[in-house]
C-alpha positions in Angstrom: 2.3 19.1 6.3 5.8 18.3 7.3 7.2 14.9 6.4 8.7 12.8 9.2 12.2 11.7 8.1 14.3 9.1 9.8 18.1 9.3 10.3 18.7 7.3 7.1 16.9 10.0 5.0 13.7 8.0 4.5 10.1 8.7 5.1 6.8 6.9 4.7 5.2 6.6 1.3 2.7 9.4 0.7 -0.1 7.0 0.0 -2.0 6.9 3.4 -2.6 3.1 3.5 1.0 2.2 2.5 3.5 1.3 5.1 6.6 1.4 2.9 9.6 3.7 3.5 11.0 5.7 0.5 14.1 7.8 0.1 13.7 11.6 0.5 13.9 11.9 -3.2 10.7 10.0 -3.8 7.1 10.6 -2.8 5.7 7.1 -3.4 7.2 3.6 -3.3 5.5 2.5 -6.5 3.3 3.6 -9.4 0.5 1.7 -7.7 0.6 4.0 -4.7 0.9 7.1 -6.8 -2.1 6.1 -8.9 -4.2 5.0 -5.9 -3.5 8.3 -4.2 -4.3 10.3 -7.3 -7.6 8.5 -7.7 -8.4 8.7 -4.0 -8.9 4.9 -4.0 -11.0 3.4 -1.3 -9.2 0.3 0.0 -8.8 -1.6 3.2 -5.1 -2.1 2.7 -2.4 -1.0 0.3 -1.7 -3.5 -2.5 1.7 -2.3 -3.7 3.1 -5.8 -3.3 6.1 -4.7 -1.2 6.9 -6.6 2.1 5.5 -4.0 4.6 2.1 -4.1 2.8 2.0 -7.7 1.7 -1.1 -9.7 2.6 -0.5 -12.5 5.1 -1.9 -16.0 4.3 -4.7 -15.6 6.8 -5.7 -12.2 5.2 -6.9 -13.7 1.9 -10.6 -14.4 1.4 -11.4 -18.1 0.5 -12.3 -18.8 -3.1 -15.9 -18.4 -4.0 -18.0 -21.6 -4.0 -19.1 -22.2 -7.6 -22.3 -23.8 -6.4 -23.4 -20.6 -4.6 -23.4 -18.6 -7.9 -26.1 -20.7 -9.5 
C-alpha cells in the first residue's frame, strides 16, 4: 500500500485509528500507536495523547456511581 505524503514530507501515523502526522522517517507517532498496531488493539479512538487524537471534554464517560456497584 502506498503512503500518502504531503508537501512537507509527512504522512499519517500507520495506526489506523490515529490522526497524527509523522515525518517520512517514522511509521508511528508514538510507542503507544506502534504497540496498539502490533497487538491489533480494538479501540474506539486512538489514545496516543497527541492533540489530533485527544479526547474532548464531552467525550469522557461520567465517573461510575459508587452506589450502583453495591
